[in-house]
C-alpha positions as CSV (number, residue, x, y, z in Angstrom):
1,X,43.7,-52.3,140.7
2,X,47.3,-51.2,140.0
3,X,48.3,-51.5,143.5
4,X,46.8,-54.9,144.0
5,X,48.6,-56.1,140.9
6,X,51.8,-54.7,142.2
7,X,51.3,-56.4,145.6
8,X,50.0,-59.9,144.0
9,X,53.0,-60.3,141.5
10,X,55.2,-60.9,144.3
11,X,53.6,-64.2,144.7
12,X,54.5,-65.4,141.4
13,X,57.8,-65.6,139.5
14,X,59.1,-62.7,137.5
15,X,59.4,-64.8,134.5
16,X,55.7,-65.7,134.7
17,X,54.8,-62.1,135.3
18,X,56.8,-60.9,132.2
19,X,55.1,-63.9,130.1
20,X,51.8,-62.3,131.2
21,X,52.8,-59.0,130.0
22,X,53.9,-60.2,126.7
23,X,51.0,-62.3,126.0
24,X,48.6,-59.2,126.7
25,X,50.3,-57.3,124.1
26,X,48.6,-59.7,121.6
27,X,45.2,-59.8,123.3
28,X,42.3,-58.3,121.7
29,X,38.6,-57.8,122.3
30,X,38.2,-56.3,118.8
31,X,37.2,-59.8,117.6
32,X,35.1,-62.0,119.9
33,X,33.4,-65.2,119.4
34,X,29.9,-66.3,120.3
35,X,28.9,-69.9,120.0
36,X,25.2,-71.2,120.0
37,X,24.4,-74.5,121.9
38,X,27.7,-76.5,121.3
39,X,27.0,-79.7,122.9
40,X,30.0,-81.9,122.2
41,X,32.7,-81.4,125.0
42,X,35.5,-81.9,122.3
43,X,34.3,-79.1,120.1
44,X,33.6,-76.8,123.0
45,X,37.2,-77.2,124.2
46,X,38.8,-76.9,120.9
47,X,36.9,-73.6,120.4
48,X,38.4,-72.2,123.5
49,X,41.8,-73.5,122.8
50,X,41.7,-71.8,119.3
51,X,40.5,-68.5,120.9
52,X,43.4,-68.5,123.4
53,X,45.8,-69.5,120.7
54,X,44.7,-66.6,118.4
55,X,44.5,-64.0,121.4
56,X,41.0,-63.6,121.3
57,X,40.2,-62.6,125.0
58,X,36.4,-63.0,125.4
59,X,34.2,-65.6,124.4
60,X,30.3,-65.6,124.6
61,X,28.5,-69.0,125.2
62,X,24.7,-69.3,124.5
63,X,23.1,-72.3,126.5
64,X,19.7,-72.0,125.3
65,X,19.2,-75.8,124.7
66,X,22.4,-77.6,125.4
67,X,25.0,-77.1,128.2
68,X,28.4,-75.9,127.4
69,X,30.9,-78.6,128.9
70,X,34.4,-78.3,127.7
71,X,36.9,-81.3,128.1
72,X,40.0,-80.1,130.0
73,X,42.2,-82.4,128.3
74,X,41.3,-80.8,125.0
75,X,41.1,-77.1,126.1
76,X,44.7,-77.5,127.8
77,X,43.7,-74.9,130.5
78,X,42.8,-72.4,128.0
79,X,39.5,-71.4,129.9
80,X,41.2,-69.8,132.8
81,X,42.9,-67.3,130.7
82,X,39.8,-66.3,128.7
83,X,36.8,-64.3,129.7
84,X,33.8,-66.6,129.3
85,X,30.4,-64.9,129.3
86,X,27.5,-67.5,129.7
87,X,23.9,-66.8,128.5
88,X,21.2,-69.2,129.9
89,X,17.4,-69.6,129.7
90,X,14.9,-69.6,126.7
91,X,16.0,-65.8,125.9
92,X,19.8,-66.6,125.9
93,X,20.4,-66.1,122.3
94,X,18.6,-62.6,121.9
95,X,20.1,-61.5,125.3
96,X,23.7,-62.4,123.9
97,X,23.2,-60.6,120.6
98,X,21.7,-57.6,122.1
99,X,24.5,-57.3,124.7
100,X,27.0,-57.6,121.8
101,X,25.3,-54.9,119.7
102,X,25.2,-52.6,122.9
103,X,28.9,-53.1,122.9
104,X,29.2,-51.9,119.3
105,X,29.9,-55.4,117.8
106,X,28.9,-56.2,114.4
107,X,27.4,-59.5,114.9
108,X,28.5,-61.6,112.0
109,X,27.0,-65.2,111.4
110,X,29.1,-67.8,110.0
111,X,27.1,-69.6,107.3
112,X,27.6,-71.7,104.2
113,X,25.0,-69.7,102.0
114,X,25.8,-68.6,98.5
115,X,25.3,-64.7,99.1
116,X,27.5,-64.3,102.3
117,X,30.8,-62.6,102.2
118,X,33.7,-64.9,101.6
119,X,36.3,-64.9,104.2
120,X,39.3,-63.4,102.3
121,X,37.1,-60.4,101.4
122,X,35.8,-59.7,104.8
123,X,36.8,-56.2,106.0
124,X,37.6,-55.7,109.7
125,X,37.9,-51.8,109.5
126,X,34.0,-51.3,109.5
127,X,34.2,-51.9,113.4
128,X,34.5,-54.7,116.2
129,X,33.3,-58.1,115.1
130,X,31.4,-60.8,117.0
131,X,31.6,-64.1,115.2
132,X,28.7,-66.2,115.7
133,X,29.0,-70.0,115.3
134,X,26.2,-72.6,115.6
135,X,25.8,-76.2,116.7
136,X,27.5,-79.3,115.3
137,X,24.5,-80.6,113.3
138,X,22.4,-77.8,112.1
139,X,24.8,-74.8,112.4
140,X,23.3,-71.5,113.4
141,X,19.4,-71.4,114.4
142,X,17.1,-69.5,112.1
143,X,16.7,-66.9,115.0
144,X,20.6,-66.4,115.1
145,X,20.8,-65.8,111.4
146,X,17.9,-63.3,111.6
147,X,19.5,-61.3,114.4
148,X,22.8,-61.1,112.7
149,X,24.1,-58.0,111.0
150,X,26.3,-59.7,108.5
151,X,27.0,-63.1,107.1
152,X,30.4,-64.8,106.4
153,X,31.4,-68.0,105.0
154,X,34.7,-70.0,104.2
155,X,35.4,-70.8,100.7
156,X,34.6,-74.5,99.9
157,X,35.9,-76.4,97.0
158,X,34.6,-80.0,97.8
159,X,31.3,-82.0,98.0
160,X,30.9,-81.3,101.8
161,X,28.9,-78.1,102.6
162,X,30.8,-76.9,105.7
163,X,33.6,-77.7,108.0
164,X,33.3,-79.0,111.7
165,X,32.7,-76.1,114.0
166,X,36.1,-76.2,115.7
167,X,37.8,-76.2,112.4
168,X,35.5,-73.4,111.1
169,X,36.6,-71.3,114.3
170,X,40.2,-71.8,113.7
171,X,40.3,-71.1,110.1
172,X,38.4,-68.0,110.4
173,X,40.2,-66.7,113.4
174,X,43.5,-67.5,111.5
175,X,42.5,-65.4,108.6
176,X,41.1,-62.5,110.6
177,X,44.0,-62.4,113.0
178,X,46.5,-62.1,110.3
179,X,44.4,-59.2,108.8
180,X,44.1,-57.5,112.1
181,X,47.9,-57.6,112.7
182,X,48.5,-55.9,109.3
183,X,45.9,-53.4,109.8
184,X,46.0,-49.8,111.4
185,X,43.1,-50.7,113.7
186,X,43.6,-50.1,117.5
187,X,42.8,-53.6,118.4
188,X,44.8,-54.1,121.6
189,X,43.1,-54.2,125.0
190,X,42.4,-50.7,126.5
191,X,44.1,-49.8,129.9
192,X,41.2,-51.1,131.9
193,X,40.9,-54.4,130.1
194,X,44.6,-54.9,130.3
195,X,44.6,-54.5,134.1
196,X,41.7,-56.5,134.7
197,X,42.9,-59.4,132.5
198,X,46.4,-59.1,134.2
199,X,44.8,-59.2,137.7
200,X,42.8,-62.3,136.6
201,X,45.6,-64.1,135.3
202,X,47.8,-63.5,138.4
203,X,45.1,-64.6,140.8
204,X,44.7,-67.9,138.6
205,X,48.4,-68.5,139.3
206,X,48.2,-68.2,143.0
207,X,46.9,-70.6,145.6
208,X,44.0,-69.1,147.6
209,X,44.4,-65.8,146.1
210,X,41.2,-64.5,148.0
211,X,42.9,-65.2,151.4
212,X,46.0,-63.2,150.2
213,X,44.0,-60.3,148.9
214,X,42.0,-60.1,152.2
215,X,45.3,-60.0,154.3
216,X,46.9,-57.3,152.2
217,X,43.7,-55.2,152.5
218,X,43.5,-56.0,156.2
219,X,47.2,-55.0,156.5
220,X,46.4,-51.7,154.5
221,X,43.6,-50.9,156.8
222,X,45.6,-51.4,160.0
223,X,48.5,-49.3,158.6
224,X,46.0,-46.5,158.1
225,X,44.6,-46.9,161.6
226,X,48.0,-46.7,163.2
């Protein structure tokens, strides 16, 4: 991977490569976002944009009932800088949550219920967090709430019970990102995640990257043969 990165970086500007390195220093998988059956493209796109802005590298998309279709104009290209894992079919939700738990995430359902942990009081030190958000109309399904490990809510002071999902994502990520930065938690990408992400970003910046990689590999093979 390191060698391929070294070769491919020659096809982008030095400024762009250094920008990638700078942004990667603030990328994290300690917090991840999982969204259940979002169907409005505006909201889908806004969630991705917020994740990118707050340095959340991976998003999990459950498409059990609704297809996830971001609006490119709202997403502002954020999807190509993120790792987006899709879960489809009737078992998409339990499969997604099972996968997250196997990766040692605490699955945290965001709900407006009375006994949930308030956002300012939420503790990140207990382990990596997967924030689970629900649909625009009804929020999280009963199944999602039952499968979650913990419950989190944003303090509310008005008559309305909850924020729009894209607003909720932005508010929660802003709060938790600040907490993460102030903590002693080792939240940055590990070496493998760093290299894989850098490789992906370089590829996304090059026209026909697969052809270039194929030629580089063929040149390397010919060199060894000679």
